[in-house]
C-alpha positions as a Markdown table, in Angstrom:
| # | Residue | x | y | z |
|---|---|---|---|---|
| 1 | Met | 135.4 | 55.4 | 44.2 |
| 2 | Asn | 131.7 | 55.0 | 43.4 |
| 3 | Met | 130.1 | 57.6 | 41.1 |
| 4 | Ser | 127.3 | 58.1 | 38.6 |
| 5 | Val | 127.7 | 58.2 | 34.8 |
| 6 | Gly | 127.4 | 62.0 | 34.8 |
| 7 | Asp | 130.2 | 62.4 | 37.3 |
| 8 | Val | 132.6 | 60.4 | 35.2 |
| 9 | Ser | 132.3 | 63.0 | 32.3 |
| 10 | Arg | 132.9 | 65.8 | 34.8 |
| 11 | Leu | 136.2 | 64.2 | 35.9 |
| 12 | Leu | 137.6 | 64.1 | 32.4 |
| 13 | Pro | 139.0 | 67.8 | 32.3 |
| 14 | Leu | 140.6 | 67.2 | 35.7 |
| 15 | Cys | 142.2 | 64.0 | 34.5 |
| 16 | Arg | 143.8 | 65.9 | 31.5 |
| 17 | Lys | 145.2 | 68.6 | 33.8 |
| 18 | Ser | 146.6 | 66.2 | 36.3 |
| 19 | Gly | 147.8 | 63.7 | 33.8 |
| 20 | Ser | 145.8 | 60.8 | 35.4 |
| 21 | Arg | 143.6 | 58.1 | 33.9 |
| 22 | Ile | 140.3 | 56.7 | 35.0 |
| 23 | Lys | 139.8 | 52.9 | 35.0 |
| 24 | Ile | 136.3 | 51.6 | 35.4 |
| 25 | Leu | 136.2 | 48.4 | 37.4 |
| 26 | Glu | 132.5 | 47.6 | 37.6 |
| 27 | Lys | 129.3 | 48.9 | 36.1 |
| 28 | His | 126.0 | 48.6 | 38.0 |
| 29 | Gly | 122.4 | 49.7 | 37.2 |
| 30 | Met | 119.5 | 49.0 | 34.9 |
| 31 | Pro | 121.0 | 50.6 | 31.7 |
| 32 | Phe | 124.2 | 48.4 | 32.0 |
| 33 | Leu | 122.1 | 45.3 | 32.8 |
| 34 | Leu | 120.0 | 45.8 | 29.7 |
| 35 | His | 123.1 | 46.4 | 27.6 |
| 36 | Arg | 124.8 | 43.3 | 28.9 |
| 37 | Ser | 121.5 | 41.3 | 28.3 |
| 38 | Ala | 121.1 | 42.5 | 24.8 |
| 39 | Lys | 122.5 | 39.3 | 23.5 |
| 40 | Arg | 120.2 | 37.2 | 25.7 |
| 41 | Lys | 116.9 | 37.8 | 23.9 |
| 42 | Ala | 115.1 | 35.0 | 25.7 |
| 43 | Phe | 115.8 | 36.7 | 29.0 |
| 44 | Leu | 114.5 | 40.1 | 27.8 |
| 45 | Leu | 111.5 | 38.4 | 26.3 |
| 46 | Gly | 110.8 | 36.6 | 29.6 |
| 47 | Ile | 110.9 | 40.0 | 31.5 |
| 48 | Phe | 108.4 | 41.6 | 29.1 |
| 49 | Leu | 106.2 | 38.4 | 29.1 |
| 50 | Cys | 106.2 | 38.4 | 32.9 |
| 51 | Cys | 105.1 | 42.0 | 33.0 |
| 52 | Phe | 102.4 | 41.4 | 30.3 |
| 53 | Leu | 101.1 | 38.4 | 32.2 |
| 54 | Phe | 101.0 | 40.3 | 35.5 |
| 55 | Leu | 99.0 | 43.1 | 33.8 |
| 56 | Phe | 96.8 | 40.6 | 32.0 |
| 57 | Leu | 96.0 | 38.5 | 35.0 |
| 58 | Ser | 95.3 | 41.5 | 37.2 |
| 59 | Ser | 92.3 | 42.3 | 35.0 |
| 60 | Phe | 90.4 | 39.2 | 36.3 |
| 61 | Ile | 88.7 | 38.4 | 39.6 |
| 62 | Trp | 90.6 | 35.6 | 41.4 |
| 63 | Asn | 88.9 | 35.8 | 44.8 |
| 64 | Ile | 85.3 | 36.3 | 45.8 |
| 65 | His | 85.2 | 37.1 | 49.5 |
| 66 | Val | 81.9 | 37.0 | 51.4 |
| 67 | Glu | 81.5 | 38.5 | 54.9 |
| 68 | Gly | 78.6 | 39.2 | 57.2 |
| 69 | Asn | 76.7 | 36.0 | 56.2 |
| 70 | Tyr | 75.5 | 33.8 | 59.1 |
| 71 | Ala | 72.2 | 32.3 | 58.0 |
| 72 | Asn | 73.3 | 31.8 | 54.4 |
| 73 | Ser | 76.5 | 29.8 | 53.8 |
| 74 | Thr | 79.3 | 31.1 | 51.6 |
| 75 | Glu | 78.9 | 28.1 | 49.3 |
| 76 | Ser | 75.2 | 28.8 | 48.7 |
| 77 | Ile | 76.0 | 32.4 | 47.8 |
| 78 | Leu | 78.7 | 31.4 | 45.4 |
| 79 | Asn | 76.5 | 28.8 | 43.8 |
| 80 | Ser | 73.8 | 31.4 | 43.4 |
| 81 | Leu | 76.3 | 33.8 | 41.7 |
| 82 | Glu | 77.3 | 31.1 | 39.3 |
| 83 | Glu | 73.8 | 31.3 | 37.8 |
| 84 | Ile | 74.5 | 34.8 | 36.5 |
| 85 | Asp | 78.1 | 33.8 | 35.5 |
| 86 | Ile | 79.8 | 35.5 | 38.4 |
| 87 | Val | 82.6 | 33.0 | 39.0 |
| 88 | His | 86.3 | 33.0 | 39.9 |
| 89 | Gly | 88.3 | 34.0 | 36.8 |
| 90 | Ile | 85.8 | 36.4 | 35.4 |
| 91 | Arg | 87.0 | 39.7 | 33.8 |
| 92 | Lys | 86.6 | 42.8 | 35.9 |
| 93 | Ser | 84.9 | 44.5 | 33.0 |
| 94 | Lys | 82.0 | 42.0 | 33.1 |
| 95 | Val | 81.3 | 42.6 | 36.8 |
| 96 | Asn | 78.5 | 45.0 | 37.7 |
| 97 | Cys | 78.5 | 45.6 | 41.4 |
| 98 | Gln | 75.1 | 47.2 | 41.5 |
| 99 | Asn | 73.5 | 44.3 | 39.7 |
| 100 | Ile | 75.2 | 41.8 | 41.9 |
| 101 | Ala | 73.9 | 43.5 | 45.1 |
| 102 | Ala | 70.4 | 43.7 | 43.7 |
| 103 | Tyr | 70.5 | 40.0 | 42.6 |
| 104 | Leu | 71.6 | 38.8 | 46.1 |
| 105 | Arg | 68.9 | 40.8 | 47.8 |
| 106 | Glu | 66.3 | 39.2 | 45.5 |
| 107 | Gln | 67.6 | 35.6 | 45.9 |
| 108 | Phe | 68.0 | 35.7 | 49.7 |
| 109 | Pro | 64.9 | 37.4 | 51.3 |
| 110 | Asn | 66.6 | 37.5 | 54.7 |
| 111 | Val | 69.4 | 39.7 | 53.4 |
| 112 | Thr | 68.6 | 43.4 | 54.2 |
| 113 | Trp | 71.8 | 45.0 | 52.8 |
| 114 | Val | 74.5 | 44.1 | 50.3 |
| 115 | Ser | 77.6 | 45.9 | 49.3 |
| 116 | Ala | 79.7 | 44.7 | 46.3 |
| 117 | Lys | 83.1 | 46.3 | 45.5 |
| 118 | Ile | 86.3 | 45.4 | 43.6 |
| 119 | Glu | 89.7 | 45.7 | 45.3 |
| 120 | Gly | 92.6 | 44.6 | 43.2 |
| 121 | Thr | 91.7 | 41.1 | 42.0 |
| 122 | Arg | 89.1 | 40.5 | 44.7 |
| 123 | Leu | 85.4 | 40.9 | 44.6 |
| 124 | Ile | 84.3 | 41.7 | 48.2 |
| 125 | Leu | 80.7 | 41.1 | 49.2 |
| 126 | Glu | 79.5 | 42.6 | 52.5 |
| 127 | Met | 76.0 | 41.8 | 53.7 |
| 128 | Lys | 73.7 | 42.1 | 56.6 |
| 129 | Glu | 71.0 | 39.5 | 57.4 |
| 130 | Asn | 67.8 | 39.6 | 59.3 |
| 131 | Ile | 67.9 | 36.3 | 61.1 |
| 132 | Asp | 65.4 | 37.0 | 63.8 |
| 133 | Asn | 62.3 | 38.3 | 62.0 |
| 134 | Tyr | 61.3 | 36.0 | 59.1 |
| 135 | Glu | 57.9 | 36.8 | 57.7 |
| 136 | Ser | 56.0 | 33.6 | 57.4 |
| 137 | Glu | 52.6 | 33.2 | 55.9 |
| 138 | Ser | 50.6 | 31.1 | 58.3 |
| 139 | Ala | 47.4 | 29.7 | 56.9 |
| 140 | Gln | 44.3 | 29.7 | 59.0 |
| 141 | Glu | 44.3 | 26.5 | 61.1 |
| 142 | Glu | 42.1 | 23.8 | 59.8 |
| 143 | Pro | 39.4 | 22.5 | 62.2 |
| 144 | Val | 40.5 | 19.0 | 63.4 |
| 145 | Ser | 39.7 | 16.5 | 66.1 |
| 146 | Leu | 42.1 | 14.5 | 68.2 |
| 147 | Val | 41.7 | 10.7 | 67.9 |
| 148 | Ala | 43.5 | 7.8 | 69.5 |
| 149 | Ala | 46.5 | 6.5 | 67.4 |
| 150 | Lys | 46.6 | 3.3 | 69.5 |
| 151 | Asp | 44.6 | 1.1 | 71.8 |
| 152 | Gly | 45.2 | 2.1 | 75.4 |
| 153 | Lys | 44.1 | 3.7 | 78.6 |
| 154 | Val | 43.7 | 7.4 | 79.1 |
| 155 | Leu | 45.9 | 8.5 | 82.0 |
| 156 | Ser | 45.3 | 12.3 | 81.8 |
| 157 | Ile | 43.6 | 14.8 | 79.6 |
| 158 | Val | 44.0 | 18.6 | 79.7 |
| 159 | Thr | 41.9 | 20.3 | 77.0 |
| 160 | Arg | 42.7 | 23.8 | 75.7 |
| 161 | Ala | 40.5 | 23.9 | 72.6 |
| 162 | Gly | 37.6 | 21.5 | 71.6 |
| 163 | Thr | 35.2 | 19.3 | 73.4 |
| 164 | Pro | 36.7 | 16.4 | 75.5 |
| 165 | Lys | 35.0 | 13.0 | 74.8 |
| 166 | Val | 36.8 | 10.8 | 77.3 |
| 167 | Leu | 37.8 | 11.0 | 81.0 |
| 168 | Ala | 41.0 | 9.9 | 82.7 |
| 169 | Gly | 40.9 | 6.2 | 83.5 |
| 170 | Glu | 38.8 | 5.2 | 80.5 |
| 171 | Glu | 39.9 | 2.7 | 77.9 |
| 172 | Cys | 40.0 | 3.7 | 74.2 |
| 173 | Val | 40.7 | 1.9 | 70.9 |
| 174 | Lys | 42.5 | 3.2 | 67.8 |
| 175 | Gly | 40.4 | 5.8 | 66.0 |
| 176 | Asp | 38.2 | 6.9 | 69.0 |
| 177 | Val | 37.6 | 10.6 | 69.2 |
| 178 | Leu | 39.3 | 12.0 | 72.3 |
| 179 | Val | 38.8 | 15.7 | 71.8 |
| 180 | Asp | 36.2 | 16.9 | 69.3 |
| 181 | Gly | 36.9 | 20.0 | 67.2 |
| 182 | Glu | 33.2 | 20.5 | 66.8 |
| 183 | Ile | 31.6 | 22.6 | 69.5 |
| 184 | Pro | 27.7 | 22.7 | 69.5 |
| 185 | Leu | 26.0 | 26.0 | 70.0 |
| 186 | Thr | 22.7 | 25.9 | 71.8 |
| 187 | Asn | 19.8 | 28.3 | 72.4 |
| 188 | Asp | 17.9 | 28.9 | 75.6 |
| 189 | Asn | 16.0 | 25.7 | 75.1 |
| 190 | Met | 19.3 | 23.8 | 74.9 |
| 191 | Glu | 18.6 | 23.0 | 71.2 |
| 192 | Val | 21.6 | 22.9 | 68.9 |
| 193 | Tyr | 21.2 | 25.6 | 66.2 |
| 194 | Asp | 24.8 | 25.7 | 64.9 |
| 195 | Tyr | 28.3 | 24.4 | 65.3 |
| 196 | Arg | 31.6 | 26.1 | 65.8 |
| 197 | Tyr | 34.7 | 24.4 | 64.6 |
| 198 | Val | 38.2 | 24.8 | 66.1 |
| 199 | His | 41.6 | 23.2 | 65.8 |
| 200 | Ala | 41.4 | 20.8 | 68.8 |
| 201 | Asp | 44.4 | 21.2 | 71.2 |
| 202 | Ala | 45.0 | 19.1 | 74.3 |
| 203 | Asp | 47.6 | 17.3 | 76.4 |
| 204 | Ile | 46.5 | 13.6 | 76.3 |
| 205 | Tyr | 48.6 | 10.8 | 77.8 |
| 206 | Leu | 47.7 | 7.2 | 77.0 |
| 207 | Glu | 49.1 | 4.1 | 78.5 |
| 208 | Thr | 49.7 | 1.7 | 75.6 |
| 209 | Gln | 51.2 | -1.8 | 75.2 |
| 210 | Trp | 54.5 | -2.3 | 73.3 |
| 211 | Tyr | 56.2 | -5.5 | 72.3 |
| 212 | Tyr | 59.9 | -5.7 | 72.9 |
| 213 | Tyr | 62.2 | -8.2 | 71.1 |
| 214 | Asp | 66.0 | -8.4 | 70.9 |
| 215 | Gln | 68.1 | -11.2 | 69.7 |
| 216 | Phe | 71.9 | -11.6 | 69.2 |
| 217 | Ser | 74.3 | -14.5 | 68.8 |
| 218 | Leu | 76.4 | -15.8 | 71.7 |
| 219 | Arg | 79.3 | -16.1 | 69.3 |
| 220 | Tyr | 81.1 | -12.8 | 68.4 |
| 221 | Gln | 84.2 | -11.6 | 66.7 |
| 222 | Val | 87.0 | -9.8 | 68.6 |
| 223 | Arg | 89.0 | -7.4 | 66.6 |
| 224 | Thr | 92.7 | -6.6 | 67.3 |
| 225 | Asp | 94.0 | -3.5 | 65.6 |
| 226 | Ser | 97.6 | -2.9 | 64.6 |
| 227 | Glu | 99.2 | 0.2 | 66.0 |
| 228 | Thr | 101.2 | 0.9 | 62.9 |
| 229 | Gly | 100.4 | 0.8 | 59.2 |
| 230 | Arg | 101.9 | 1.6 | 55.8 |
| 231 | Lys | 101.4 | 5.1 | 54.4 |
| 232 | Asp | 101.3 | 5.4 | 50.6 |
| 233 | Pro | 101.5 | 9.1 | 49.5 |
| 234 | Tyr | 99.8 | 10.2 | 46.3 |
| 235 | Ile | 99.0 | 13.3 | 44.2 |
| 236 | Gln | 95.8 | 13.8 | 42.3 |
| 237 | Ile | 95.0 | 16.1 | 39.4 |
| 238 | Gly | 91.3 | 16.2 | 38.7 |
| 239 | Asn | 90.1 | 12.6 | 38.6 |
| 240 | Tyr | 93.5 | 11.1 | 37.9 |
| 241 | Arg | 95.5 | 9.9 | 40.9 |
| 242 | Ile | 99.1 | 8.9 | 41.0 |
| 243 | Arg | 99.9 | 6.7 | 44.0 |
| 244 | Phe | 103.4 | 6.0 | 45.2 |
| 245 | His | 103.3 | 2.5 | 46.5 |
| 246 | Ile | 105.7 | 1.6 | 49.2 |
| 247 | Pro | 106.4 | -2.2 | 49.2 |
| 248 | Glu | 105.8 | -3.9 | 52.6 |
| 249 | Asp | 105.6 | -7.5 | 53.8 |
| 250 | Thr | 101.9 | -8.3 | 54.3 |
| 251 | Ala | 102.2 | -12.1 | 54.8 |
| 252 | Gly | 99.6 | -13.4 | 57.2 |
| 253 | Gln | 97.5 | -10.1 | 57.2 |
| 254 | Glu | 94.0 | -10.8 | 55.8 |
| 255 | Phe | 92.1 | -7.7 | 57.0 |
| 256 | Phe | 92.9 | -4.1 | 56.4 |
| 257 | Asp | 91.4 | -0.7 | 57.0 |
| 258 | Glu | 92.4 | 2.1 | 54.6 |
| 259 | Leu | 92.3 | 5.7 | 55.9 |
| 260 | Cys | 92.7 | 8.5 | 53.4 |
| 261 | Phe | 94.1 | 11.9 | 54.4 |
| 262 | Glu | 93.7 | 14.4 | 51.6 |
| 263 | Lys | 94.2 | 18.2 | 51.2 |
| 264 | Gln | 93.2 | 20.4 | 48.3 |
| 265 | Leu | 95.2 | 23.4 | 47.0 |
| 266 | Tyr | 93.6 | 26.8 | 46.9 |
| 267 | Leu | 94.7 | 29.8 | 44.9 |
| 268 | Thr | 92.6 | 32.1 | 47.1 |
| 269 | Glu | 90.3 | 31.5 | 50.1 |
| 270 | Asn | 87.4 | 30.3 | 47.9 |
| 271 | Phe | 89.1 | 29.5 | 44.6 |
| 272 | Ala | 89.9 | 25.8 | 44.8 |
| 273 | Leu | 92.3 | 24.2 | 42.3 |
| 274 | Pro | 91.8 | 20.6 | 41.0 |
| 275 | Phe | 95.1 | 19.6 | 42.7 |
| 276 | Tyr | 95.1 | 17.3 | 45.7 |
| 277 | Tyr | 97.8 | 15.6 | 47.8 |
| 278 | Gly | 97.8 | 13.3 | 50.8 |
| 279 | Tyr | 98.4 | 9.7 | 51.7 |
| 280 | Ile | 96.5 | 6.4 | 52.2 |
| 281 | Gln | 97.3 | 4.5 | 55.4 |
| 282 | Lys | 96.7 | 0.8 | 55.4 |
| 283 | Leu | 96.0 | -0.5 | 59.0 |
| 284 | Pro | 95.9 | -4.3 | 59.3 |
| 285 | Tyr | 93.8 | -6.1 | 62.0 |
| 286 | Thr | 93.0 | -9.6 | 63.0 |
| 287 | Met | 89.7 | -11.3 | 64.0 |
| 288 | Glu | 89.1 | -14.0 | 66.6 |
| 289 | Glu | 85.9 | -15.7 | 67.5 |
| 290 | Glu | 84.8 | -15.9 | 71.2 |
| 291 | Ile | 81.6 | -16.9 | 73.1 |
| 292 | Tyr | 79.7 | -14.8 | 75.6 |
| 293 | Thr | 79.2 | -16.3 | 79.0 |
| 294 | Glu | 75.6 | -16.2 | 80.4 |
| 295 | Gln | 76.4 | -13.2 | 82.7 |
| 296 | Glu | 78.1 | -11.3 | 79.8 |
| 297 | Ala | 75.0 | -12.0 | 77.6 |
| 298 | Cys | 72.7 | -10.8 | 80.3 |
| 299 | Asp | 74.7 | -7.6 | 80.8 |
| 300 | Leu | 74.7 | -7.0 | 77.0 |
| 301 | Ser | 71.0 | -7.6 | 76.8 |
| 302 | Asp | 70.4 | -5.1 | 79.7 |
| 303 | Ala | 72.6 | -2.6 | 77.9 |
| 304 | His | 70.4 | -3.0 | 74.7 |
| 305 | Phe | 67.3 | -2.5 | 76.8 |
| 306 | Gln | 68.7 | 0.5 | 78.5 |
| 307 | Lys | 69.6 | 2.1 | 75.2 |
| 308 | Phe | 66.0 | 1.3 | 74.0 |
| 309 | Ser | 64.6 | 3.0 | 77.1 |
| 310 | Glu | 66.8 | 6.1 | 76.6 |
| 311 | Asn | 65.6 | 6.4 | 73.0 |
| 312 | Leu | 62.0 | 6.3 | 74.3 |
| 313 | Ser | 62.8 | 9.0 | 76.9 |
| 314 | Glu | 64.3 | 11.2 | 74.2 |
| 315 | Lys | 61.0 | 11.0 | 72.3 |
| 316 | Gly | 59.0 | 11.9 | 75.4 |
| 317 | Leu | 57.8 | 8.3 | 76.2 |
| 318 | Gln | 58.0 | 6.7 | 79.6 |
| 319 | Ile | 57.9 | 3.0 | 80.6 |
| 320 | Ser | 55.5 | 2.3 | 83.4 |
| 321 | Glu | 55.6 | -1.5 | 83.5 |
| 322 | Asn | 58.2 | -3.9 | 82.3 |
| 323 | His | 57.4 | -7.6 | 81.5 |
| 324 | Val | 60.6 | -8.5 | 79.6 |
| 325 | Lys | 62.4 | -11.8 | 80.1 |
| 326 | Ile | 65.8 | -13.2 | 78.9 |
| 327 | Glu | 66.0 | -16.7 | 77.3 |
| 328 | Phe | 68.9 | -18.7 | 76.0 |
| 329 | Thr | 69.3 | -21.2 | 73.3 |
| 330 | Asp | 72.4 | -23.0 | 72.2 |
| 331 | Thr | 73.6 | -20.2 | 70.0 |
| 332 | Glu | 71.3 | -17.2 | 70.7 |
| 333 | Cys | 70.3 | -14.9 | 73.5 |
| 334 | Ile | 66.7 | -13.7 | 73.1 |
| 335 | Thr | 65.0 | -10.9 | 75.1 |
| 336 | Lys | 61.3 | -10.5 | 74.7 |
| 337 | Gly | 58.2 | -9.3 | 76.5 |
| 338 | Thr | 55.6 | -6.6 | 76.8 |
| 339 | Leu | 55.9 | -3.0 | 78.1 |
| 340 | Arg | 53.4 | -0.5 | 79.3 |
| 341 | Val | 54.4 | 2.9 | 77.8 |
| 342 | Ile | 53.0 | 6.3 | 78.6 |
| 343 | Glu | 52.9 | 8.4 | 75.4 |
| 344 | Arg | 50.9 | 11.0 | 73.5 |
| 345 | Ala | 49.4 | 8.5 | 71.1 |
| 346 | Val | 47.0 | 10.9 | 69.4 |
| 347 | Glu | 46.4 | 11.9 | 65.8 |
| 348 | Glu | 44.6 | 14.8 | 64.1 |
| 349 | Lys | 41.5 | 14.1 | 62.0 |
| 350 | Pro | 39.7 | 16.8 | 60.0 |
| 351 | Cys | 36.3 | 17.7 | 61.2 |
| 352 | Glu | 33.3 | 17.0 | 59.0 |
| 353 | Ile | 31.5 | 20.3 | 58.6 |
| 354 | Gln | 27.7 | 20.0 | 58.9 |
| 355 | Asn | 24.9 | 22.6 | 58.6 |
| 356 | Val | 22.2 | 22.8 | 61.2 |
| 357 | Ser | 19.0 | 24.8 | 61.0 |
| 358 | Ser | 19.0 | 27.9 | 63.2 |
| 359 | Gly | 15.8 | 26.7 | 65.0 |
| 360 | Lys | 14.0 | 30.0 | 64.3 |
| 361 | Asp | 10.7 | 30.3 | 62.5 |
| 362 | Asp | 11.5 | 31.8 | 59.1 |
| 363 | Thr | 8.0 | 31.8 | 57.9 |
| 364 | Val | 6.9 | 35.2 | 56.5 |
| 365 | Glu | 3.2 | 36.2 | 57.2 |
């Protein structure tokens, strides 16, 4: 039968009356375990040491969890906390949640609310951000004029602020004033008595001349990659790496690519340990020289020009005329010529403030 220690003592009177004996086959439970382990001092010491370490380590912060942040990255918030010595592994007694919340609100102006609390060995930071309404101090716009940044022809001009100085179809050179930020104020006699200065604003399109040049060799290298490659695993502790080299026959293989696949161990979601593991894969490849045919060279030159045109389009420029030709030498393919490009080739130039007499008779009789 199975009974407790107290029930064994209650059975002794009954055993004497009945003339029977009790034989204990097995003993289970913590008291018997401790008694049997009394001679194993290292085992008992390990148990107490484990309990002590558990209690000791639970008095530290091992994970700083940030949530509710969208405009500010978790890394930037953790780096900011490091400046006030709030890091992974800090004692709980040194953590003041109110000071942390106030510090984050001060360091990140777009954070409107912060809550800091400790749960177990975690420091949880909850925040709300105002990502829509940033208060920006905009200085008063400086009075400027719009001048031509290149030589060209004015295709169109739509002025919103300032005085236009050119018309559509006129030629201009670099530095010519297209829209003046200085507006003259006249009296009834059409005499200028003062000037008003504005930040000139206009949509001006100029047709300018560009020079295009592209050159490449008719000889090119063809690369053939190998589908398989050797993988050398490794482990890394801090800056020290231990690589397990796997021997392989590399005779006749002159070119290699090395790809590194690495992972880092984390104790918690943001507490990175200086332990890494992964492997380095060596992929061999061969190179052979070939020569473009004339048609292939023309196709490649057209592809280069097409990419150049797409880059101009992304910048808001448009090609109106194309005078580009392809030439061949013994070893080169050369594409050159001129282009007529429609662009907003204007620059801002500060206005020179000048004082003009009001035109009134200030003589006192």
